[in-house]
C-alpha angles and dihedrals in degrees: 000000000000120000115257093191138359115279110274119247116235123201091214094045090248129057114275106233128190117196113199099203137027112273132192113303093241090052094048091047091053092047091051089051096049105032143030089261131190108196131194099239095176093045092223116151111257118242121238091256091049091051092051090049090051092048090054094057109034139074094213131029118200106198132170134218092276093060111090108205110185134181094267091055092048091049089054094050120114122258089250093065105098103146135047104191102191119208100222140030102264118081102176089111089064123071097233094183092055090048092051090050089056090044090243113152117226122203133180139188102246122178096021098101100038099109094036092054092043090053094053089046090056090050088060095041088056098034101052099053090043093048093233096162092050092049096048089047091057091051095046092049092049091242100119109113098188139271118330131177092239099032119130095342112192135178125273119237101216112102095010122125117247110199115204120197106200119022103205124122096305096041090052092047089053091048090051091053095041093057090064089059094054095253119150106233122216123170145181124207140161087259129022114247120245112274091245091058091046090052093049092051096038088233129151123209120234116193101223143018095246093057092046094051092049092061103032121106088187122023120199125187124220105153126115122258110254136147087270097049100042106113090006092148102056137157094278094051095044088054088058091063123096117263107262096030126129141215128222122195123183095145115070129331094225092066089080128057096234098205091054091049093050092048092052091049094048095048091047098244087122117042093207150321139229113216131181096162134049136190094241106032131218086021114084121192107252090225089066091050091048095052108098095219103043112104106211112195120187096238094282100144091117097030104122127119091233095049096047091048092049091049091051091049090053090052090053092048091051092051093047094049090049094045089053091054097257130122108264112248093233100043111153107236115236098179091115094050112098 
């Protein structure tokens, strides 16, 4: 591979790397072997001031989705900081334009968590219509009185319309799984997929979000969080959905206007929701927790041993490529950022 830049010079002989959260033991051991690594042994989220202090003294910062790195923080970073090697696919928590202005490369670990997130999405797609949370709650509280012909009746999946907003890697993985359950898959996306891919997934393109929501029995979100998609699912759009439908969100909490979602759940327009992400994590609105048919996951879409190890290995590869003067394989492109 051709060099993109000259190999960086490190005062300590090896890049000084600060990792903001505790990673898998095998990943941390390899980092300690390869780099001058500062690890987060207690796994406590770093404060804003602590992050700035780290950015003023390291060559590489390894943040996670919970670390908000804004333009002011990047402006305050030391001259040595030349790489932000994000642990995770999403980079909306990093001001990419500010990083580009400072000539700081940003990388991510895209593609690692596709199947893991699709699996947890399917758990919610199945669990909400079948009232799984409500049923397990009855058993755990000792309130289940036994089988009854009309007890805990849910909705079958076969023949229902699953609406997918965002048909990237995860959306396609969900569509692939949903087909096996007899769901009719409809989707909307910035660009329509090639017909061969649609045929393989058994998916039908719908031109806009409003039309998709109007026909979906279950809506699942797999689009990135941007200025355009923040609050995408609002009161008006939720009202377009069929009475008795449900919403699944394993992408980003800010995609949904939470008050509108709660109102639709409380008035019965929506029968339930499956949520793995929230707008103010780790805080979850108690009204969501109280609703009997809202499955509230603790942001575990990517929480598998295999996925977290693979993500850590990608971080290490990105750092090593950069330290050797090559373009990192997972560099986040900033060509469209002015």
